[in-house]
C-alpha positions in Angstrom: -15.8 -0.5 5.2 -13.6 1.1 6.8 -11.5 3.5 4.4 -7.4 2.7 5.2 -5.6 5.8 6.8 -2.1 4.4 5.7 -0.1 1.4 4.0 0.1 -1.1 5.1 3.0 -4.5 4.6 1.5 -7.4 6.1 -1.3 -5.7 8.6 2.0 -3.0 10.0 1.8 0.3 8.9 4.4 1.6 6.0 5.8 4.8 3.9 6.1 4.8 0.9 9.2 6.1 0.1 9.2 6.0 -3.7 9.8 7.1 -7.5 6.8 6.2 -9.7 8.0 5.4 -13.5 7.3 7.0 -17.0 4.0 5.8 -18.5 5.6 3.6 -21.0 8.5 2.3 -18.7 6.1 -0.6 -17.7 5.7 -1.6 -21.5 8.1 -4.7 -21.2 10.1 -6.5 -18.1 13.3 -5.3 -19.7 12.8 -2.2 -20.3 11.3 -2.1 -16.7 14.7 -2.7 -15.3 15.6 1.1 -15.9 13.1 1.8 -13.7 14.0 -0.7 -11.1 17.8 0.3 -11.2 16.7 4.1 -10.8 14.9 3.4 -7.8 17.8 1.3 -6.0 20.1 4.4 -6.6 18.1 7.0 -5.3 17.8 4.7 -2.2 13.3 4.4 -2.9 10.7 1.4 -0.8 8.7 1.6 -3.4 8.0 2.2 -7.5 4.4 2.9 -8.9 4.2 1.2 -12.3 1.8 1.8 -14.9 -1.0 -1.0 -16.0 -2.1 0.8 -19.2 -6.0 -1.2 -19.7 -4.8 -1.7 -23.1 -1.8 -3.8 -22.3 -4.0 -5.8 -19.6 -6.7 -6.3 -22.5 -6.0 -5.8 -25.7 -8.9 -7.9 -26.9 -12.1 -8.2 -25.5 -11.9 -10.4 -22.5 -8.3 -11.7 -23.2 -6.9 -10.9 -20.1 -2.6 -11.0 -19.7 -2.0 -11.6 -16.6 0.9 -12.4 -17.0 1.7 -8.1 -18.0 0.7 -8.1 -14.2 2.6 -10.7 -12.2 6.3 -9.8 -14.1 5.7 -6.4 -12.6 5.3 -7.4 -9.8 7.7 -10.4 -10.0 10.3 -8.0 -10.8 9.4 -5.7 -7.4 10.0 -9.2 -5.2 13.8 -9.4 -7.2 14.5 -6.0 -6.4 13.6 -6.0 -2.8 10.8 -3.1 -3.5 6.8 -2.7 -2.5 4.8 -2.1 -5.1 1.9 -0.3 -6.4 -0.1 -0.2 -9.5 -1.4 2.5 -11.7 -4.2 1.6 -13.2 -5.0 3.4 -16.9 -8.2 2.5 -17.8 -10.4 5.4 -18.4 -8.5 7.9 -18.8 -5.1 9.1 -18.6 -4.5 12.8 -18.1 -8.0 13.8 -18.7 -7.6 11.4 -22.6 -8.0 7.9 -23.0 -4.2 7.1 -24.1 -4.3 4.3 -23.0 -8.0 3.2 -23.6 -7.4 -0.8 -25.8 -8.3 -0.1 -30.0 -11.4 -2.6 -29.3 -13.2 0.1 -27.2 -11.5 3.6 -28.7 -12.5 1.9 -32.3 -16.5 1.4 -31.4 -18.0 4.5 -30.6 -21.4 3.4 -30.8 -21.2 1.0 -28.3 -18.9 3.1 -25.8 -20.0 6.2 -27.2 -17.4 9.3 -26.2 -18.2 13.2 -24.4 -19.6 15.4 -26.8 -18.5 19.6 -27.4 -21.8 21.5 -27.4 -21.3 21.7 -31.5 -22.0 17.2 -31.4 -17.6 17.1 -32.1 -16.5 13.4 -30.4 -13.9 14.3 -27.7 -11.1 12.0 -27.0 -13.0 10.9 -24.0 -15.5 7.8 -23.6 -18.6 9.8 -22.1 -18.9 9.1 -17.8 -22.4 9.3 -18.2 -22.2 5.9 -20.2 -22.9 2.5 -17.8 -21.5 0.8 -20.4 -18.4 2.8 -20.4 -18.1 1.6 -17.1 -19.1 -1.6 -17.0 -16.1 -2.2 -19.4 -13.2 -0.5 -17.5 -15.0 -2.2 -14.0 -14.2 -5.5 -15.6 -10.9 -4.9 -16.8 -10.6 -3.7 -13.0 -11.7 -5.9 -11.5 -10.2 -9.0 -12.7 -7.1 -6.8 -12.6 -7.8 -7.8 -8.4 -8.6 -10.4 -8.5 -4.9 -11.6 -10.4 -3.3 -9.1 -7.7 -4.9 -10.6 -4.3 -4.1 -14.4 -6.0 -0.8 -13.2 -6.7 0.4 -11.6 -3.9 -2.0 -12.0 -1.0 0.7 -13.2 0.9 3.5 -11.8 0.1 2.3 -8.2 -0.1 4.6 -6.4 -2.7 1.9 -4.6 -3.8 0.6 -1.6 -1.0 -2.0 0.0 -2.9 -3.6 0.9 -6.4 -4.4 4.0 -8.0 -7.3 4.2 -9.7 -6.8 6.2 -13.0 -4.7 9.1 -13.6 -5.6 13.1 -13.2 -9.5 11.6 -14.2 -11.3 14.0 -16.3 -12.5 15.9 -18.9 -9.6 17.8 -21.1 -11.4 18.1 -24.4 -12.0 21.5 -24.6 -15.2 21.9 -23.4 -16.5 21.2 -19.9 -19.3 18.5 -19.9 -20.4 15.9 -21.9 -22.8 17.5 -24.1 -24.1 13.7 -26.0 -27.5 12.3 -24.9 -25.7 10.9 -21.9 -24.4 14.0 -21.1 -27.8 16.2 -21.7 -29.5 13.6 -19.8 -27.4 13.8 -16.6 -27.1 17.9 -16.7 -30.7 18.1 -16.7 -31.9 15.4 -13.6 -31.8 16.4 -10.4 -28.6 17.4 -8.5 -28.2 13.8 -6.6 -29.5 13.8 -2.7 -25.8 13.0 -1.3 -25.1 15.6 -2.7 -27.3 18.3 -0.9 -26.5 16.5 1.7 -22.5 17.2 2.0 -23.9 20.9 1.3 -25.7 20.6 4.0 -23.3 18.6 6.9 -19.9 21.1 5.2 -22.0 24.2 5.4 -18.6 26.3 4.3 -17.2 24.0 1.6 -17.4 25.8 -1.9 -20.2 23.5 -3.3 -22.1 24.8 -0.1 -21.5 28.0 -0.7 -23.0 28.5 -4.5 -25.6 26.6 -3.2 -26.2 28.3 -0.8 -26.4 31.4 -3.4 -28.4 29.7 -5.8 -31.1 29.8 -3.1 -30.1 26.3 -1.0 -33.1 24.5 -2.7 -33.6 20.8 -1.7 -34.1 19.8 -5.2 -33.1 20.8 -8.6 -30.6 20.0 -11.7 -27.0 21.6 -11.7 -28.3 24.8 -12.9 -30.4 25.3 -11.0 -28.6 24.0 -7.6 -25.2 25.9 -8.4 -25.1 28.2 -11.5 -22.6 29.0 -13.9 -19.7 26.2 -11.3 -23.0 23.2 -12.1 -20.9 22.7 -15.9 -18.3 21.1 -14.2 -19.3 20.1 -11.3 -21.7 17.4 -13.1 -19.0 16.5 -14.9 -16.9 16.2 -11.3 -20.0 14.3 -9.8 -19.8 11.8 -12.9 -15.7 11.1 -12.5 -15.5 10.3 -9.2 -19.0 9.1 -8.7 -17.0 6.3 -11.9 -14.2 6.2 -10.1 -15.8 5.5 -6.6 -17.8 2.4 -8.0 -14.5 1.2 -10.1 -13.5 0.9 -6.1 -16.2 -0.6 -4.6 -15.9 -3.2 -7.3 -12.4 -3.5 -6.2 -12.9 -3.4 -2.7 -15.4 -6.3 -2.6 -12.2 -9.0 -4.7 -9.1 -7.3 -2.6 -9.3 -4.6 0.1 -6.2 -2.6 -0.6 -5.3 1.0 -0.4 -6.7 2.4 -3.4 -6.5 5.8 -4.3 -6.6 8.2 -7.6 -5.4 11.4 -8.4 -5.4 15.2 -9.0 -4.5 17.3 -12.0 -3.8 20.5 -10.4 -3.1 23.4 -12.3 -4.4 25.9 -9.3 -3.5 29.6 -11.7 -6.1 31.2 -13.6 -7.2 29.6 -16.8 -10.5 27.1 -18.1 -12.2 23.6 -17.4 -11.1 21.4 -20.2 -8.7 23.5 -21.8 -5.8 24.0 -18.8 -7.0 21.0 -17.3 -9.2 18.5 -16.9 -12.6 19.3 -16.6 -14.0 17.0 -13.3 -10.3 16.3 -12.0 -10.0 16.2 -8.1 -7.8 19.7 -8.3 -9.6 22.4 -4.9 -12.5 23.9 -6.3 -13.9 20.0 -7.2 -12.6 18.6 -4.0 -15.5 18.4 -1.2 -17.3 16.8 -5.1 -15.1 13.7 -4.5 -16.0 14.1 -1.0 -19.2 13.5 -1.0 -19.0 10.9 -4.0 -15.7 8.5 -3.0 -16.6 7.0 0.2 -15.1 4.3 -1.7 -12.3 5.5 -2.1 -9.2 6.0 0.8 -6.8 8.5 -0.2 -7.5 11.6 -2.7 -3.5 12.9 -3.0 -2.3 15.7 -5.2 0.4 15.6 -7.7 2.3 18.8 -7.1 4.5 20.3 -9.9 4.4 23.6 -7.9 8.0 25.0 -7.9 6.8 28.2 -5.6 6.5 28.1 -1.4 3.0 29.5 -1.0 1.5 27.9 -3.6 2.9 24.3 -2.5 1.6 25.0 1.0 -1.7 25.7 0.5 -1.9 22.7 -1.1 -0.3 20.1 0.8 -2.4 22.0 3.7 -5.9 21.1 1.0 -4.8 17.4 0.6 -4.0 16.9 4.4 -6.9 15.3 6.4 -6.8 12.9 8.2 -9.8 14.7 10.2 -12.0 12.6 7.2 -9.8 9.3 6.9 -7.6 11.2 4.1 -3.8 12.0 5.3 -1.9 13.4 2.8 -0.1 11.8 0.1 1.7 12.9 -2.6 2.0 10.5 -5.9 4.1 12.9 -8.4 6.1 15.9 -7.8 9.0 17.5 -9.6 12.2 15.5 -9.7 13.3 19.2 -8.6 15.8 20.2 -6.0 13.5 22.8 -5.4 11.3 19.6 -4.2 13.7 17.6 -2.6 13.5 19.8 0.0 9.5 20.9 0.5 9.0 17.5 1.2 10.3 17.8 4.9 7.4 20.5 5.2 5.1 17.8 3.4 6.3 14.9 5.8 7.4 16.3 8.7 4.2 19.1 9.3 1.7 18.0 6.7 1.8 14.5 8.2 2.2 12.8 4.7 2.3 8.7 4.2 3.8 8.8 1.5 5.5 10.8 -0.9 6.4 9.7 -4.7 8.7 11.7 -7.3 8.1 11.7 -10.6 10.0 9.9 -13.6 12.4 8.7 -11.6 14.6 7.2 -14.2 15.5 10.6 -15.7 16.6 11.4 -12.4 20.1 8.6 -13.8 22.8 9.4 -16.5 20.9 8.0 -19.9 23.7 5.4 -19.4 21.4 4.8 -16.2 24.8 4.8 -14.0 25.3 7.7 -12.5 22.6 10.0 -10.8 22.6 13.3 -13.0 23.7 16.8 -12.0 22.7 18.2 -8.8 18.1 17.2 -8.9 19.6 13.6 -8.7 22.2 14.0 -6.4 19.8 15.9 -4.4 16.7 14.1 -4.6 19.2 11.3 -3.8 20.3 12.9 -0.5 16.4 13.5 0.5 15.9 9.2 -0.2 18.5 8.1 2.1 17.8 10.5 5.1 14.5 9.6 5.2 15.0 5.8 4.5 17.5 6.7 7.6 13.8 6.8 9.8 11.1 5.0 7.7 10.9 2.4 9.8 9.5 5.1 12.1 7.4 7.4 10.7 4.5 6.5 10.5 4.3 5.8 14.4 5.3 10.5 14.1 3.2 10.9 11.7 0.9 13.4 12.8 1.6 14.0 16.2 3.4 17.3 17.5 6.9 14.5 18.4 7.3 15.8 14.2 9.0 18.8 13.3 10.2 19.7 9.4 13.4 21.5 8.8 13.6 23.8 6.0 15.4 26.4 4.5 12.8 27.9 1.7 15.1 31.1 0.9 17.9 33.3 2.7 16.9 33.2 6.7 20.2 32.5 8.1 18.1 29.8 11.1 14.2 28.4 12.5 13.5 28.4 15.8 11.2 25.1 16.5 8.8 25.8 19.9 6.6 24.1 22.1 9.1 21.1 22.5 7.7 18.6 25.5 10.0 18.9 28.3 10.7 23.3 27.7 12.5 22.7 24.7 13.5 25.1 22.0 15.4 23.9 18.6 17.8 26.5 18.1 18.5 25.5 14.4 21.3 27.5 12.3 21.8 27.3 8.4 24.8 29.7 8.2 27.2 27.0 10.8 28.1 27.8 14.1 26.7 30.7 16.3 30.3 31.2 17.2 31.9 31.3 13.7 34.0 28.1 15.2 33.6 25.5 12.4 34.4 22.1 13.1 33.4 18.6 11.8 34.5 15.2 12.3 37.1 14.7 9.2 34.6 12.8 7.0 33.2 16.0 6.4 35.8 18.8 5.9 34.3 19.4 2.2 30.9 19.8 3.7 33.2 22.4 6.3 34.4 24.6 4.0 30.9 24.9 2.2 29.7 25.9 5.8 32.4 28.7 6.1 32.2 29.9 2.9 28.0 30.0 2.8 25.1 27.5 1.7 24.7 27.5 -2.1 23.2 24.0 -4.3 21.1 21.9 -2.5 17.6 23.1 0.4 19.0 22.8 3.8 16.6 20.3 4.8 15.3 17.5 7.7 13.6 16.1 10.6 13.2 16.4 13.9 11.9 13.6 15.7 11.0 13.9 20.2 10.7 10.7 21.2 10.1 11.0 25.4 11.1 14.5 27.1 14.5 14.5 26.6 15.3 12.7 23.8 15.8 13.4 20.3 16.7 12.4 16.5 17.3 13.5 14.0 17.8 13.5 10.2 19.1 16.5 7.8 21.2 17.8 6.0 23.4 20.9 5.9 22.7 22.6 9.2 23.4 22.6 13.1 20.7 22.4 15.8 21.0 23.8 19.1 18.7 22.9 21.7 17.7 25.3 24.5 15.4 25.7 27.5 12.7 27.8 28.2 13.9 31.5 28.3 13.5 32.8 32.0 9.8 34.4 33.4 12.0 36.7 35.0 13.6 38.4 31.8 16.6 37.3 33.0 19.6 35.5 30.6 21.3 32.8 31.8 25.4 32.9 31.2 25.8 30.3 28.4 22.5 31.8 26.9 24.1 35.2 27.3 27.4 34.2 25.1 27.2 32.8 22.1 30.0 30.7 22.4 28.8 28.9 25.1 25.0 28.2 23.6 25.5 25.1 22.9 26.7 24.1 26.3 22.8 25.8 27.4 21.8 21.7 27.2 24.4 19.1 28.4 24.4 15.5 26.4 24.0 13.0 27.9 25.0 10.8 24.4 24.8 11.7 20.9 24.9 9.1 18.5 24.7 8.0 14.8 22.7 4.7 13.7 20.1 3.5 12.0 16.7 1.6 12.6 15.8 -1.6 11.7 13.0 -2.7 10.6 11.5 -3.2 14.1 12.4 0.6 14.8 14.9 -0.4 17.1 18.0 2.4 17.1 21.8 1.0 16.5 24.9 2.2 17.1 27.5 3.4 14.3 29.2 5.8 16.3 30.1 7.5 19.1 29.5 11.1 18.1 31.3 13.6 21.3 33.6 15.8 22.1 34.6 17.9 19.1 32.1 16.5 17.3 29.3 18.3 19.7 31.1 21.0 21.5 29.8 23.1 18.4 26.5 22.1 17.7 25.4 19.3 16.4 25.5 19.3 13.1 23.2 17.4 10.3 24.8 15.6 7.1 23.0 13.3 4.7 25.0 11.1 4.9 25.4 10.8 9.1 22.0 8.4 9.4 20.1 8.8 11.9 21.4 11.3 14.9 20.3 10.2 19.0 20.4 13.6 21.0 20.1 12.4 24.7 20.0 15.4 26.8 20.1 16.8 29.9 19.1 20.7 31.8 21.5 22.4 33.4 
């Protein structure tokens, strides 16, 4: 079965822009209403909602299908798409959402153990009975979704487990099941992967140990074998669920990663076996039935954030970037534009969307709530066209990372360059329309608070779309090869007229991706660069070269 490379709604690509609820929000339909309200207030189009094993199968074989159908019905009533999160064997590296009848029967459903024989808060990933119990429930979930939602397509994806792995003070399982797996030969599929991907981390470690064709996990991978035997077990466990689920309902299936890429210990500082960077290639080798492996990004530093975006964006493997969880921070409200514009993201979700609102859930909460709502508003304006541009050289992210005054986007079709000013007009003459007096004053006094961010789309050689906040954009022609400057280039005052506007409009896209004009912008509103504010919808610019 071919891997899906994007979300779809009734066969058409769909960009998922959403919130993930808090863990307990799906307990009852009434409590979940807070989540629907939050999603609509921040202008999300999708909500990711947990389906816990303990609530879906409270007694063995007694499946509460209405628990799932009520969630789907709630999303429909609120005009939202839905991603279901299967909290089965693992949630954040523990078994918090496993049913009581499984937790109590430790003989039938054995736990992973530490070296001293103590039981952990994890089912052993090496035990077939554990897998089969989880798979039976997951397959019933897939059957329920298909039967209730096939025609409506409210549910666009399902996450299998949540930040899976052993967060139990051990890198691997020392039970009889774990010891057996550790001493057995490494599966041939992983050796084949190492041969085919010589620069991957497993291949590098494998070659250090002599690139042997067979051997146990220590013999082939040295010290790394302790975590990788766990990684392989967890990844193949998830893949078995994906395989069985796909046979029932071919919908977008993925799993997510606990990152914590700093110093620390597997099993202590992050779940051993989770698809973080050092384990990612193990998942690529094992999870042949998954559509995506997705990072949960809570980082608040630019360089490490960009490293993660790059590491999890692999469209060449059929694994484009999808971010199922990210921070509610103002910082993230800017960084998401880099992920969407420059790293081919197919969806972006913010965790705990209800917390973007005040305690009474009636207003946005402070700068975080306002900034995230502005980001979502801008992106909603271009959701109908995002799938068409994603992963192409016609889409560019705009984001002021620090105190830099401007950015330059080069290599545009038609020999254009886009100069993006984060500090007002080039000539220090400030002009917006009458609806943006406060924004104009902010340009004069300096840009604080929310980050400057947005997206630039190039439809054709001379036609561009812009969504953004707190910047102005100027279009410049290529520099003359003889080193000369044109009169307009030599004058900052006239820099904006280096290109002549055929038209500048504010508008929006309908569901079919047709652009509809709302406001004609010309004269004073274009003479000093094209300003972008979150409430300007989508700006269309058609240029003429001088």
